[in-house]
C-alpha positions in Angstrom: -10.5 28.3 -35.8 -14.0 28.8 -33.2 -13.9 25.1 -32.4 -9.9 25.0 -31.6 -10.7 27.7 -29.3 -13.4 26.2 -27.5 -11.3 23.0 -27.2 -8.6 25.2 -25.9 -10.9 27.1 -23.3 -12.4 23.9 -22.2 -8.9 22.0 -21.7 -7.4 25.0 -19.9 -11.0 25.1 -17.8 -10.7 21.5 -17.1 -6.6 21.5 -16.4 -7.8 23.9 -13.3 -11.0 21.7 -12.1 -8.2 18.7 -11.9 -5.3 20.9 -10.1 -8.3 21.6 -7.7 -9.2 18.1 -7.8 -5.5 17.4 -7.4 -4.8 20.0 -5.0 -8.0 18.7 -2.3 -6.9 15.2 -3.1 -3.5 15.9 -2.2 -4.8 17.8 1.4 -7.0 14.5 2.3 -4.2 12.8 1.6 -2.0 14.7 4.1 -4.1 14.3 6.8 -5.0 11.0 6.0 -0.7 10.4 6.7 -0.8 12.2 9.8 -3.9 10.3 11.0 -2.3 6.8 9.8 1.2 8.0 11.8 -0.5 9.0 15.0 -2.5 5.5 14.9 0.7 4.0 14.2 2.3 5.5 17.3 0.1 5.3 19.6 -0.1 2.2 20.8 3.8 1.6 20.6 4.0 4.7 22.5 1.3 3.9 25.2 2.9 0.5 25.8 6.4 1.9 26.2 5.3 4.7 28.2 3.2 2.1 30.5 5.7 0.0 31.1 8.6 2.5 30.9 5.9 3.6 34.3 5.9 0.2 35.7 9.5 0.0 35.7 10.4 3.1 36.5 8.0 3.6 39.7 9.5 0.3 40.5 13.0 1.0 40.4 12.4 4.5 42.0 10.8 2.4 45.1 14.1 0.1 45.0 15.7 3.0 45.5 14.0 5.3 48.0 13.9 1.7 50.2 17.0 0.9 50.0 18.6 4.1 50.8 16.3 5.0 53.7 16.3 1.0 54.9 20.2 2.1 55.4 19.4 4.9 57.4 16.9 3.0 59.7 19.6 0.2 59.7 22.2 2.8 60.9 20.1 4.0 63.7 19.2 0.6 64.5 22.5 0.1 65.1 23.1 3.2 67.2 20.9 2.0 69.4 22.1 -1.4 69.6 25.8 0.5 70.4 24.2 1.9 73.5 23.7 -1.5 75.4 25.7 -2.4 78.3 25.4 -5.5 80.6 25.3 -4.3 84.5 25.1 -7.3 87.0 23.6 -9.7 84.5 21.1 -7.5 82.4 21.2 -5.8 80.0 20.7 -1.9 80.1 20.6 0.8 77.6 22.3 4.3 78.0 19.8 6.6 76.8 19.6 10.0 78.3 15.8 11.6 78.1 17.3 13.8 75.9 18.7 11.2 73.6 15.6 9.5 73.5 14.1 12.5 72.8 16.2 13.4 70.1 16.1 10.0 68.6 12.1 10.7 68.0 12.5 13.5 66.4 12.2 14.1 62.7 11.0 16.7 60.8 8.0 14.6 58.5 7.9 11.3 60.0 7.6 9.7 63.3 10.0 6.8 65.0 9.9 3.9 66.7 12.0 2.0 68.6 11.7 -1.3 70.4 15.1 -3.1 72.8 14.6 -6.5 74.6 16.7 -9.2 75.7 16.2 -12.8 74.4 13.3 -13.7 77.4 10.7 -11.6 75.5 11.7 -8.6 78.5 11.3 -5.0 77.1 14.8 -3.1 78.1 13.6 -0.1 76.4 11.5 1.9 74.0 7.7 1.5 72.7 6.6 -2.0 74.0 4.0 -2.4 71.7 5.6 -1.8 68.2 4.6 -4.4 65.7 5.6 -7.2 65.3 4.8 -8.9 68.5 8.2 -10.9 69.5 6.5 -13.2 72.0 4.3 -16.3 71.3 1.1 -16.5 73.1 2.3 -19.8 74.4 5.0 -18.1 76.5 2.9 -15.7 77.9 0.5 -18.7 79.7 3.3 -20.2 80.8 4.4 -17.5 82.5 8.0 -18.3 82.3 10.1 -16.2 79.8 11.7 -18.2 77.3 14.4 -17.0 74.9 12.2 -16.1 71.8 13.4 -17.2 68.7 13.4 -14.7 65.5 10.8 -16.3 62.7 11.4 -13.4 60.2 12.5 -14.5 56.9 13.0 -11.2 55.0 16.8 -10.9 55.5 18.9 -8.3 54.5 22.3 -6.7 55.0 24.8 -8.8 58.3 26.3 -6.3 61.2 28.4 -7.3 63.9 27.3 -11.1 63.3 23.9 -10.6 63.2 20.9 -11.0 60.9 19.2 -8.0 60.2 15.5 -8.6 58.6 13.0 -5.5 57.4 9.2 -5.3 57.8 6.0 -3.3 56.9 3.0 -2.9 59.3 0.3 -0.4 60.6 1.0 1.3 63.7 -1.4 3.3 65.6 -3.1 3.7 62.4 0.3 4.2 60.0 1.8 2.3 57.6 5.3 2.1 59.0 8.5 0.6 57.6 10.7 -0.8 60.0 14.4 -3.4 60.5 14.9 -5.8 63.4 18.3 -7.4 64.0 19.9 -9.4 67.0 23.0 -8.0 68.4 25.5 -9.9 70.9 26.2 -7.8 74.1 28.9 -8.8 76.3 27.5 -12.5 75.8 24.0 -11.7 75.7 21.9 -11.1 72.8 19.2 -8.5 72.3 16.4 -7.9 69.5 16.8 -4.2 68.4 13.4 -3.1 66.5 13.6 0.5 65.0 10.3 1.7 62.9 9.0 4.8 61.0 5.9 6.1 59.5 6.2 6.2 55.2 6.7 10.3 54.5 10.1 10.7 53.3 10.0 7.4 51.5 6.5 8.4 49.3 7.6 12.0 49.0 11.1 10.7 47.6 8.9 8.6 45.1 6.3 11.2 44.0 9.5 13.5 43.0 11.4 10.9 41.5 7.7 10.1 39.3 7.5 13.9 38.7 10.5 13.7 36.6 9.6 11.2 35.0 6.3 12.3 34.0 8.1 15.8 33.2 10.5 13.8 30.7 7.9 12.0 29.2 5.5 14.9 28.7 8.7 16.5 26.8 9.0 13.2 24.4 5.5 13.0 23.2 5.8 17.0 22.8 8.9 16.3 20.5 6.5 13.8 19.0 3.5 15.7 18.6 6.2 18.4 17.0 7.6 15.8 14.4 3.9 14.6 13.6 2.8 18.0 13.4 5.9 20.3 11.7 7.9 17.3 10.7 5.2 15.6 8.3 4.4 18.8 7.0 7.9 19.6 5.8 8.7 16.4 4.3 5.8 16.5 2.4 6.6 19.9 1.1 8.4 18.5 -1.9 4.3 16.6 -2.4 2.9 20.0 -2.5 5.7 21.6 -5.3 5.4 18.6 -7.3 1.1 18.9 -7.1 1.4 22.6 -7.6 3.9 21.5 -10.7 1.2 19.1 -12.4 -1.8 21.3 -11.5 -0.4 24.3 -13.4 0.1 22.2 -16.2 -2.1 22.6 -19.4 -4.0 19.4 -21.2 -1.2 19.3 -23.6 1.8 19.4 -21.0 3.0 15.7 -20.7 6.4 15.6 -20.2 7.8 13.8 -17.5 8.7 14.9 -14.2 12.5 15.4 -13.2 13.1 13.3 -10.7 16.0 15.4 -9.2 13.2 17.8 -7.6 11.6 14.8 -5.8 12.8 13.2 -2.4 14.3 9.6 -3.2 11.7 8.3 -1.4 9.0 8.6 -3.9 11.6 8.0 -6.8 9.4 4.9 -7.6 6.2 6.8 -7.7 7.5 9.4 -10.1 9.2 6.5 -12.3 5.9 5.2 -12.4 4.0 8.8 -13.1 6.6 9.5 -16.1 5.9 6.3 -17.7 2.1 6.9 -17.3 2.6 10.2 -18.9 4.6 8.7 -21.5 2.2 6.2 -22.8 -0.5 9.1 -22.6 2.0 10.8 -24.7 2.5 8.2 -27.0 -1.7 7.3 -27.3 -2.0 11.4 -28.3 0.6 11.4 -31.0 -1.3 8.4 -32.5 -4.9 10.0 -31.8 -3.2 13.0 -33.4 -1.7 11.5 -36.5 -4.7 8.9 -36.8 -7.1 12.1 -37.2 -4.3 13.8 -39.7 -4.4 10.7 -41.7 -8.1 9.8 -41.7 -8.4 13.6 -42.5 -6.1 12.9 -45.4 -7.8 9.7 -46.2 -11.0 11.3 -46.5 -10.3 14.2 -48.5 -10.1 12.3 -52.0 -13.1 10.6 -51.5 -15.6 13.7 -50.6 -14.0 16.1 -53.3 -14.7 13.2 -55.9 -18.3 12.5 -54.4 -18.9 16.5 -55.4 -17.5 16.2 -58.4 -19.6 13.4 -59.7 -22.8 15.0 -57.7 -22.2 18.8 -59.9 -21.7 16.0 -63.1 -24.9 14.5 -61.8 -26.8 17.8 -62.1 -25.5 18.8 -65.4 -25.9 15.0 -67.0 -28.6 13.6 -65.1 -28.8 11.4 -68.1 -25.2 9.4 -67.8 -25.3 6.7 -66.1 -21.9 6.4 -65.5 -21.7 9.8 -63.2 -24.4 7.5 -61.4 -22.5 4.6 -61.3 -19.0 6.7 -60.3 -21.2 8.5 -57.9 -22.7 5.0 -56.0 -18.4 3.8 -55.8 -17.3 7.0 -54.5 -20.5 7.2 -51.6 -19.5 3.3 -51.4 -15.7 3.8 -50.6 -16.9 6.7 -48.0 -19.1 4.5 -46.5 -16.4 2.0 -45.8 -13.7 4.1 -44.8 -16.0 5.7 -42.0 -17.0 1.7 -41.1 -13.2 0.8 -40.9 -12.1 4.1 -39.0 -15.1 3.0 -36.8 -13.9 -0.2 -36.5 -10.1 0.7 -35.8 -11.5 3.0 -32.8 -13.5 0.6 -31.6 -10.6 -2.4 -31.7 -8.1 0.0 -30.2 -9.9 -0.4 -27.3 -10.4 -4.0 -27.6 -8.7 -3.9 -24.2 -11.6 -2.6 -22.2 -14.1 -3.9 -24.6 -13.0 -7.7 -23.6 -14.3 -6.7 -20.0 -17.7 -7.6 -21.3 -16.4 -10.8 -23.1 -19.0 -13.5 -24.5 -18.4 -16.9 -26.2 -18.2 -16.3 -29.8 -18.6 -19.2 -32.7 -16.2 -17.9 -35.3 -18.3 -20.8 -37.9 -21.2 -18.9 -37.4 -19.7 -15.7 -37.8 -18.3 -17.1 -41.2 -21.5 -18.7 -42.3 -23.0 -15.2 -42.3 -20.4 -14.0 -44.5 -20.1 -16.5 -46.8 -22.9 -15.5 -49.3 -21.3 -12.2 -50.0 -18.0 -13.8 -50.9 -19.0 -16.3 -52.8 -20.2 -13.6 -54.9 -17.1 -11.7 -55.8 -15.1 -14.9 -56.1 -17.3 -15.2 -59.0 -17.8 -12.2 -60.3 -14.1 -12.3 -60.5 -13.9 -16.2 -61.5 -11.9 -16.7 -58.3 -11.8 -20.0 -56.7 -12.5 -19.9 -53.1 -12.2 -22.5 -50.6 -12.8 -22.9 -46.9 -12.9 -25.4 -43.9 -13.8 -24.1 -40.6 -15.2 -26.1 -37.8 -17.0 -25.3 -34.7 -14.2 -22.9 -33.1 -15.3 -20.9 -29.9 -13.8 -18.6 -27.8 -14.2 -15.7 -25.4 -14.0 -12.1 -27.1 -16.0 -9.7 -28.8 -18.5 -10.4 -31.6 -18.7 -7.3 -33.6 -14.6 -7.0 -34.0 -14.0 -10.7 -35.1 -16.4 -10.5 -37.7 -14.4 -7.4 -38.8 -11.2 -9.0 -38.6 -12.2 -12.2 -40.6 -14.1 -10.3 -43.2 -10.6 -7.9 -43.8 -8.6 -10.4 -44.2 -10.7 -12.7 -46.9 -12.1 -8.8 -48.0 -8.1 -8.2 -48.7 -7.5 -11.7 -50.2 -10.3 -11.3 -52.9 -9.2 -8.0 -53.8 -5.6 -8.4 -54.5 -6.3 -11.9 -56.2 -6.1 -11.6 -60.0 -9.2 -13.5 -61.8 -8.5 -16.9 -62.0 -6.8 -16.9 -58.5 -7.4 -19.2 -55.4 -8.3 -17.7 -52.0 -9.1 -20.3 -49.0 -10.0 -20.2 -45.8 -8.9 -22.3 -43.0 -10.5 -22.1 -39.3 -10.2 -24.3 -36.5 -8.9 -25.2 -33.2 -6.0 -27.2 -32.6 -5.3 -27.3 -29.0 -6.2 -24.1 -26.7 -5.4 -21.9 -30.0 -8.1 -21.2 -32.2 -6.3 -21.2 -35.8 -7.8 -18.5 -38.6 -5.6 -19.2 -41.8 -6.7 -16.8 -45.2 -4.1 -17.7 -48.1 -4.3 -16.7 -51.8 -2.4 -17.3 -54.8 -1.8 -13.1 -55.9 0.9 -10.9 -55.6 2.2 -11.7 -52.3 3.7 -9.1 -49.9 7.6 -8.4 -49.9 9.1 -9.5 -46.7 10.6 -6.2 -46.2 6.7 -4.7 -46.3 5.6 -7.4 -43.2 5.4 -5.5 -40.2 4.4 -2.3 -42.3 1.2 -3.8 -44.1 0.0 -3.3 -39.9 0.2 0.2 -40.1 -2.3 2.5 -40.3 -3.1 4.0 -44.1 0.0 2.0 -45.6 -0.4 0.6 -49.0 1.9 -1.0 -51.4 3.4 1.1 -53.3 2.4 -1.3 -56.4 -0.7 -2.4 -54.8 -3.2 -3.5 -58.3 -6.1 -2.6 -56.5 -7.4 0.5 -54.2 -8.1 0.4 -50.6 -7.8 2.3 -47.8 -4.8 0.9 -46.2 -7.1 0.2 -42.9 -8.1 -3.6 -42.8 -4.8 -5.0 -41.5 -4.3 -2.5 -38.9 -7.7 -2.9 -37.6 -7.1 -6.9 -38.0 -3.9 -6.1 -35.6 -5.0 -4.3 -33.1 -8.3 -6.8 -33.1 -6.1 -9.2 -32.5 -4.1 -7.9 -29.7 -7.0 -6.8 -27.7 -7.7 -10.9 -27.9 -4.2 -11.7 -26.4 -3.4 -13.4 -30.1 -0.7 -12.9 -32.6 -1.1 -12.4 -36.6 1.9 -12.5 -38.9 2.7 -12.6 -42.6 4.0 -15.4 -44.5 4.5 -16.7 -48.1 1.3 -19.1 -49.7 2.2 -22.6 -50.8 5.3 -23.0 -52.6 5.9 -19.6 -51.8 3.3 -17.8 -54.1 0.9 -15.5 -52.7 0.5 -14.5 -49.2 -0.9 -16.2 -45.9 -2.0 -14.4 -42.9 -1.8 -16.1 -39.9 -3.8 -15.5 -37.0 -3.8 -17.8 -34.1 -6.2 -17.0 -31.0 -6.6 -18.3 -27.3 -10.0 -21.2 -27.5 -10.1 -20.1 -23.4 -14.1 -19.7 -22.0 -15.1 -16.1 -21.3 -15.3 -16.6 -17.9 -11.1 -17.9 -17.5 -10.5 -15.1 -20.1 -11.8 -12.6 -18.0 -10.0 -14.4 -14.8 -6.8 -14.4 -16.3 -6.5 -10.5 -17.3 -7.5 -9.4 -14.0 -4.7 -11.1 -12.6 
């Protein structure tokens, strides 16, 4: 009872420690998820913002430039409408007040110039760029009609071509418009320009609005990452708490209705693992119960024999019985250990080595021949060099159990044959006898632990074939029970893959 209590306390302690470890692992996993999401979002968001910023700036610049260019064009048209032809010369009817009003702007400086086709300045700022007379015309001293060279064409007004330009004037950047209307049959060039203060302010305001929108988007993304993921992980935290609070004995599956659909596959895998653990736990408990039951009888007999030996020290029968009891207990203990080892054959095979079955058989041959001679059994053997990848201890126990069973249950004067040979990629091991045989309805049950036939003629623990099946399964083979020759007796057939150790390990890893 004390041992049981200590075990439960240990389980509870381990459960608490496991819960703490699960909680810490979950927190680390949550942090990692946030970081992974941030890393996944940073690049596309940065690319989208950069691309959006470039296109946004260009769109803002185009919208602002189009609006203010239209204003410049209207202003140039207004000046052109003031042109008159008097006595064959073009004049601009602008009073000083009107010209002062033309230059009035609260933000930018406005400039204009009007000239005729011969390059003569009619009104405005003569040095306003771009120059509209070539050096060759100036050197000749004779004004000639100026040919427009701008290729930046805009909208047309009254049949005239409008062009816009950017330049530097009086240490300031300017944007200008130029077009060539015809007044009473005479052409004139009208140029109007302004500094860029209003344009830059408008673009700055648009970009500030765009930047505010970007900031709000980033704030929303940060809120989603910070609080949205935490809210989404709440169900995982609930699952973690539920598992952490369980004891080591509670292996019930998790209710899928209590977890999000996105992790149903994960929870199904967890439930499958819990089911396998539950089955293993149940099998282990049954094994311990059966082992305790099997050990109780020979130990009780051993105790009786010892008491008799103490009272009758000269009785050789008691000594023989005592030796037999000790032999049975030793055999049972060895088989229990072999069964435990065979159940872990899948893990032992990680260190599989090349095993020569013929050598193993030769090492056990003398004991078999001695037993066969004692029972007058005809023991025959056919074995070839058969090498495979496996655990030598388990393979030795496998063959020993099969042959020992055959010798034990075959009556005196019977026959037992062992055949071990390689056929293709398979090593075949057959142990045949002409004993009482195994009924078909019992051929599957004989592989169960501690199961013995009701009318078995010899004593045994019922572990030999259970060990054999676990060993064969761990070596990726098969074992079957069939009838012997002419339908009499029993033939145990074992098939094991004959592959090198490296190949076998590689295939298991795959």
